[in-house]
N, C-alpha and C positions, 0 to 999 in steps of 0.2 A: 614704282615707289609705293603705290597703294597695296599690292599684295604683301610686301614686307611688313607694313603697319598692321595688316590684318593678322598675319602670322604672329607678330609681337603681342597683340592683344589676346590671341588664343592661348598663348603659353602662360601669360601672367594672370591666370584666373585666381579669384579669391577662394580661400579654403578656411574652414574652421581650424583653429590652432590652439590646442590645449595639451599640456603634458598629462601624464596618467592622472585621471581624476574620476571620482565617483558621481559627480554632478554633471548635468548636461553642459556641453561647451557652448559658450555664446561669444567667444572672442574670435574674430576673423582677421586674416592678413592677406595681402597680395603676395602670391608665391614668387620666389626668386626665379630667374630665368633658367636655372639648371634643374628645375622641377616642372613637370607638366601634368600633374594630377593631384588629387586630394586623397588622403589615406584616412580610414577609420579602422582602428584596431581595438578589439575588446579582449582583455585578458582578466576577467573578473572586474577590473576597472577599465576605463576607456582612454585611448590616446587618439588625438586628431591632429592632422597637420598636412603640409605639402609633401609630395613624394614624387619620385621619378617613375613614370608608368612602366617603363621597361624592367624595373625591379619589383614590380607588383606580382610576385608569386610566393607561394607558401614557404618554400625553402629559403629564399633570400630574406623574407621578413623574419622567419624563425631565427636565422643567423644574426641579423642586425639587432633585433630586440631581445635575443636570448630567451625566447619563450617556447613552450611546447604546445600547450592546449589553448588555442585562440581562434577568433573569427576576425576576418578583415574584409574591407571593401576598398577598392581603388576606383575612382571615378573622375571624369573630366568635364564636369559642369560646375558653374559657380555655386559655391557653398553646398556641394552635394554630399559632404562627409559629416553631416550633423548626426547626432546621436539618435538612435531609434526612439528613445524616450521623448526627445524633443519633438520628433515628427508626430508621435502619438498624441502628445499634449497639444500641439498645434491643431491637429485634426479634431480633437475633443472640443477645444475652445471654438473652433469654426462651426461645428455642428450645434453646439449649445447656443451660439450667437444667432444662427439661422433659425433655430427652433423658437427662440425668444422673439425674434422679429415676426415670425408667422403668428405666434400667440398674440402679439400686440396688434397686428393687422386684422386678425380674425375676431378678436373679442373686444 
């Protein structure tokens, strides 16, 4: 019984979920059981959501979303499909916080 529950939890991972948008996505959902990965798709603007990992190839994404020139990433970890901008912003804030703490402690 335990292995089945572990498999169930692995499939229902959370992903960021936003329709085509120019701003960083902050909405997340628990993916339905028919999807097993997160998708990040950039076509000038960005789409994030749940996706089936076996369909994560350039030709299938091109056909489904009717796009030609795009970047994409499929991943299978919790909230792994966040925008590159969001990741950079988080890193900058973390570094700034750490530098402030060092400044406070040293001076």
